[in-house]
Structure formats: structure tokens, C-alpha cells
TORNU-896023 format. One line per 3 residues: number of its first residue (from 1); for each residue x, y, z of C-alpha. Coordinates in steps of 0.05 Angstrom, whole numbers, plus 32768, in hexadecimal, padded with zeros to 4 digits. Layout:
NUM	X/Y/Z; ...
***
This chain:
1	8000/8000/8000; 8017/8046/7FF0; 801B/8080/8021
4	8030/80C9/8020; 8065/80E8/804D; 8066/8134/804E
7	80A7/8151/806A; 80B2/8199/807F; 80ED/81BC/80A0
10	80DE/81B6/80EA; 80DD/81E1/8128; 80F4/81E3/8170
13	80C4/81C2/81A1; 80BD/8204/81C7; 80D9/824A/81CA
16	8107/8238/8204; 8151/8243/81F6; 8163/81FA/8204
19	812E/81E1/81D2; 8145/8214/819E; 818E/8200/81A9
22	817D/81B6/81A0; 8159/81C5/815F; 8190/81F2/8144
25	81C4/81BD/8156; 81A1/8189/812B; 8194/81BA/80F3
28	81D8/81DB/80EE; 8200/819A/80F8; 81E0/817F/80B8
31	8219/817A/8086; 81EB/8192/804F; 81DA/81D2/8075
34	8222/81E3/8088; 824D/81BC/8058; 828F/81C4/807D
37	82B3/8185/8093; 829A/8168/80D5; 82D0/8186/8102
40	82CA/81CC/80E6; 827D/81C8/80E7; 8280/81AF/812F
43	82AD/81E9/8144; 8282/821C/8120; 823F/8202/8139
46	824D/81E9/817E; 8287/8217/818E; 826A/8259/8174
49	8222/8259/8159; 8202/8230/8190; 8221/825C/81C5
52	8201/829B/81AA; 81C8/828F/817A; 8196/8263/81A2
55	8182/829B/81D2; 8179/82CC/8198; 8151/829A/8170
58	8126/8289/81AD; 8112/82D2/81B2; 8101/82D3/8168
61	80D7/8293/816F; 80B1/82B2/81A9; 809B/82EB/817B
64	8078/82BD/814B; 8064/8281/8177; 801A/8270/8179
67	7FF2/8256/81B4; 7FEE/8212/8190; 803A/8211/8185
70	806A/821E/814C; 8045/823D/8110; 806B/8210/80E0
73	8057/81D1/8106; 800F/81E7/8111; 8005/81FA/80C8
76	8027/81BB/80B0; 7FF9/8190/80DB; 7FBC/81B5/80C1
79	7FD3/81AA/8079; 7FE1/8160/8088; 7F99/8157/80A1
82	7F7C/8176/8062; 7FA8/814C/8034; 7F95/810D/805A
85	7F4C/811F/8053; 7F55/8124/8008; 7F79/80E1/8000
88	7F66/8099/800C; 7FAD/8084/801D; 7FD1/8091/8060
91	7FF4/80D4/8066; 8029/80E5/809A; 804E/8125/80AC
94	8097/812A/80BF; 80CC/815F/80C9; 8114/815D/80B2
97	812A/8178/80F6; 8109/8174/813A; 80DE/8143/8160
100	80AD/8133/8127; 80E3/810A/8106; 80E5/80E8/80C2
103	80EE/80A5/80E5; 80AD/80B1/810B; 8089/80C2/80CB
106	80A1/8084/80A8; 8091/8059/80E4; 804A/8075/80E6
109	803F/8063/809D; 805D/801D/80A7; 802D/8010/80E1
112	7FF4/8021/80B2; 800B/7FEC/8080; 802F/801A/8050
115	8067/7FF9/8028; 8070/802E/7FF2; 807B/8076/800A
118	8072/80B3/7FDE; 809D/80E9/7FFE; 808E/8133/7FF5
121	80C5/8162/800E; 80A0/81A3/8019; 80D4/81CD/7FF4
124	80C4/81E9/7FAF; 810D/81EF/7F9A; 8149/81C1/7F9B
127	8180/81D2/7FCD; 81AF/81A4/7FF1; 819B/81C5/8033
130	8150/81B9/8029; 8136/8188/7FF5; 8175/815E/7FF0
133	817F/8155/803B; 8137/813D/8042; 8141/8109/800A
136	8182/80F0/8028; 8166/80EC/806E; 812A/80C3/8055
139	8159/8094/8031; 8185/808C/806F; 814B/807F/809E
142	8129/8050/806D; 8168/8027/8063; 8175/8022/80AE
145	812F/8018/80CA; 8100/8008/8090; 8126/7FDF/805C
148	80E5/7FC1/8041; 80C5/8004/8033; 80CB/8021/7FED
151	80D2/806D/7FE7; 80C9/809D/7FAD; 80CE/80E9/7FAD
154	80A4/8120/7F90; 80D7/814E/7F6E; 80DF/8198/7F7B
157	80A1/81BB/7F62; 80BC/8202/7F55; 80A0/8202/7F0E
160	8064/81D4/7F17; 8026/81F3/7EFA; 7FF9/81E0/7F34
163	802A/81FE/7F66; 8033/823E/7F3D; 7FE8/8246/7F34
166	7FDD/823E/7F7F; 8013/8272/7F8D; 7FF2/82A2/7F5D
169	7FAE/8298/7F7D; 7FCC/82A4/7FC2; 7FEE/82E4/7FAA
172	7FAF/82FE/7F88; 7F86/82F0/7FC6; 7FB6/8316/7FF2
175	7FBE/8350/7FC2; 7F75/8362/7FBE; 7F6E/83AD/7FCA
178	7FB9/83B5/7FD3; 7FE0/83EB/7FAE; 802A/83DF/7FA8
181	8068/83F9/7F84; 8090/83B9/7F85; 808D/836E/7F95
184	80CA/834F/7FB5; 80D3/8303/7FAF; 80FD/82F0/7FEB
187	811A/82AA/7FE7; 8140/8286/801D; 818A/8291/8013
190	81BE/825B/800C; 820A/825F/8006; 8227/8267/7FC0
193	8250/8229/7FD0; 8210/81FF/7FD3; 81FF/8214/7F8C
196	8243/81FD/7F73; 8241/81BC/7F9A; 81FC/81AA/7F7E
199	8213/81B7/7F37; 821D/8171/7F1A; 8242/818E/7EDE
202	8273/81B2/7F0C; 827D/81E7/7ED7; 823C/820F/7ED0
205	821D/822D/7F0F; 823D/8270/7F22; 8274/8262/7EEF
208	8251/8270/7EAD; 823C/82B8/7E9F; 81F1/82C0/7EAD
211	81F1/8276/7EC0; 81A8/8273/7ED6; 8190/8287/7E91
214	81C0/8259/7E6A; 81A2/8215/7E5F; 81C5/81DE/7E87
217	81B8/819C/7EA9; 81D2/81BE/7EE8; 818F/81E1/7EEF
220	816F/81A1/7F07; 8190/81AD/7F4B; 819C/81F8/7F47
223	8176/821D/7F7D; 8187/8261/7F60; 816D/8250/7F1A
226	812E/8230/7F36; 811A/826B/7F62; 8122/829A/7F27
229	80F4/826C/7EFE; 80C0/826D/7F35; 80C0/82B9/7F35
232	80BB/82BD/7EEA; 8081/828D/7EE6; 805A/82B1/7F1D
235	8068/82F6/7F00; 8052/82E0/7EBB; 800F/82C6/7ED5
238	8005/8306/7EFE; 8017/8332/7EC3; 8049/835B/7EEC
241	807C/8386/7EC6; 80C7/837A/7ECF; 80D2/83BC/7EF4
244	809E/83AA/7F29; 80C1/836E/7F49; 8105/8353/7F5E
247	8124/8317/7F81; 814C/8314/7FC1; 8167/82E0/7FF2
250	815C/82E1/803D; 817E/82BF/8078; 81C9/82B4/8077
253	8203/82A0/80A2; 8247/82C2/80A4; 828B/82AA/808A
256	8277/829D/8041; 8252/82BE/8008; 8208/82AF/8001
259	81D9/82BB/7FC6; 81CD/8304/7FB8; 81AC/8336/7FBB
262	819F/832F/8005; 8157/833F/8019; 8168/8372/804E
265	8194/8398/801D; 815E/8395/7FE9; 8129/83B0/8019
268	8155/83EC/8027; 8166/83F6/7FDD; 811D/83F4/7FC7
271	8107/8426/7FFD; 813F/8457/7FEC; 812E/8451/7FA2
274	80E7/8469/7FB0; 80C2/8427/7FB3; 8096/843D/7FED
277	8061/8406/7FEA; 807E/83C0/7FEB; 8060/837A/7FE7
280	808D/8340/7FFB; 8084/82F6/7FF1; 80AF/82B9/8004
283	80A5/8282/7FCF; 80DC/8254/7FEA; 80AF/8245/8025
286	806B/8223/8020; 805F/822B/806B; 8067/826A/8095
289	809F/8263/80C8; 80D3/828B/80EE; 80F5/82A1/80AD
292	80B4/82BD/8090; 808C/82D5/80CD; 80C6/82F4/80F4
295	80FE/8302/80C3; 80D3/831A/8089; 808E/832F/80A4
298	80AB/8352/80E2; 80F5/8363/80DA; 80EE/836F/808F
301	80B7/83A1/809B; 80E0/83C7/80CE; 811C/83CA/809F
304	80F2/83E2/8064; 80CE/8418/808C; 810E/8430/80AD
307	812D/8437/8067; 80F5/8465/8051; 80BE/8435/803C
310	8076/8444/804E; 804D/8404/8042; 8063/83BC/8049
313	8037/8380/803B; 804D/8338/8048; 8028/8301/8021
316	8021/82C1/804A; 8039/827D/8031; 8009/8249/8015
319	8006/822B/805C; 7FC8/81FF/8065; 7F9F/821C/802C
322	7F6B/81EE/800F; 7F86/81F9/7FC9; 7FCD/81E6/7FDE
325	7FB3/81A8/8001; 7F90/8194/7FC0; 7FD0/819F/7F98
328	7FF6/816F/7FC6; 7FBD/813D/7FC2; 7FBC/8141/7F76
331	8008/8136/7F72; 8000/80F9/7F9E; 7FC4/80DD/7F77
334	7FEE/80E1/7F37; 801F/80B1/7F57; 7FEE/807D/7F70
***
């Protein structure tokens, strides 16, 4: 029997500093998040980051935490219930990091008689620190604990028509009655090194001039190319002119170059160039979380207004929308 396993990023169990530290430890020690060798990664994470960042992150989580718990977890569970209602096969939910583990998700499906698992990493774009780490973790857990279970993966859906249409519907719904000068597409940032590592050709990404617009097999795993395609497809359906939107990349760690332009720099630039009314959207995320609710909806607004902006409107993620649940259900049905 087939079953569906939906996998999102994850979240600390609470806003306490120890819980946040535990979560960050698992997240940042993932070799596909910080690709340094183990010793250097251990020194950076456990010797520096975990001695300073958990308390700061805990304060940020407290700003967006709901009574029911982590917004990402709550919204993911709501989405899971809707997808399960749409399908006749068992559906489970897991997180790449945190207590709702992939192992638990697979075990839940096994106990329901599932022998063939369709896995949906809830990331539209391919990146070694998101989609790839989910795939590899599922393979590792399956081989170790569930050798008799077959797994298959729904690929990144950055250009899937159903996903793009749902994004467009969500944007239109949240733009009703809104006047704006500019739309900023803010994607989660990744180090430039990740782009180069993921390039199977080893000679295209960030090496060829205008590489994202030059056809290459490297694009199958190129996060930068894929996010630009997502923006282009959405903009085309919305009929927005080229001077009314731009792309940027949020969230970064020090010590190495990340994809540019950085969102905080772009917010300042747009305000100073006279773009007083801004709409911002985060298509790399399908579920609102710390990076969208605190970093973009709260901090981003402060940065834009301080730089001279006057109006700032954040468009929520797809979250647990009925249309999004149907899209996932349709993708699953196609594979039954």
C-alpha cells in the first residue's frame, strides 16, 4: 500500500533557550547546511554560534510564537489534516529537524501498512541545505530502520503549473485594494559555495557569464536559477512590468559570500530610490515561520520604514490553504 510523507523544515519545541539551542545544534551541524569538514563545523557551531545565537533566536521565536505552538508546526499539521481528508491513502507529517522526526513519520506509515512511501519535501526549489538534505535523511533512515519500505520523491516544484497558479491566486487575494510601487521577491539565501557544489557539471554555475540564463544541465540542481524562474512565471501571470519587481535573498551567516542582493540592502535601496509602497513575498517558503514572520514581516518592515518607505505589505505563504492542500493531493494522486 502507498502512503504520503510530507516533510517540512522543523522548529524548536518551545521558545526556551535550551530548546532553541538543541534545535539549532541539529540544524547547523547538518553537513549540507554548513558544508565545512566536521571539525571546522563543530568548532564554528558548538564553539561560537551555540554560545551566542540561541538566546537571540529564542527572543525572535517569542515574537512570533502562537498559543498553539510554533506557527510552522501548527500550520503544517493543519495542512496535513486537509491533505489526509482529500486522499484515501495514509498521510504522515515529519520535520527534517526537531522532535517530529522523519523516522517517526516513516514508522507511523509502516504501522498503517504502508510499503511504498511517496515523499514530498515541502521546498519548491532544489538546494543541498533544504531539498537534498531531506532526501538523503529519508534514504538514511529507510535503509537503517525500514529496509522493506520503498521510497520515491516528488521533485522540486518551482515551475510546476499547479504551484505557480496557487501562488498567483494567493498574491491576488492578498493584493486586493492594495496600491504599491514595487514587489520584492525575497528568497531564502544560501552560500555561493552551495551553488557550485550542487553543479554536477562543475563548470557552469557562477562560472559562466549570466549562467542562470544560459541553458545547462546544472539548472536541475541550481537554486539560483530556479528561484528566478519562479519569479518570472509568477510575474508573467500577474502581468507585472519589469521595473515593478526585483529579487533578493534573506538570511545569511558570516565568513563566506551568500547569494546577492541581500534583502536588507534591497529594502534600503528601494526606499531611497523612491519606492514608498512595497509589497514583499517569500516564495522559497510554503509555510510561514521565523524567517517570514519575524525576519521579513517584522524586521523587514522596520528596515524599510527607517530607510524612508511609507507602506509595507507582507504576503503570507500558502500555509494551510485549501487550494494548496488540493495541489498536494493532486500530485499524490498522479503517483498512485
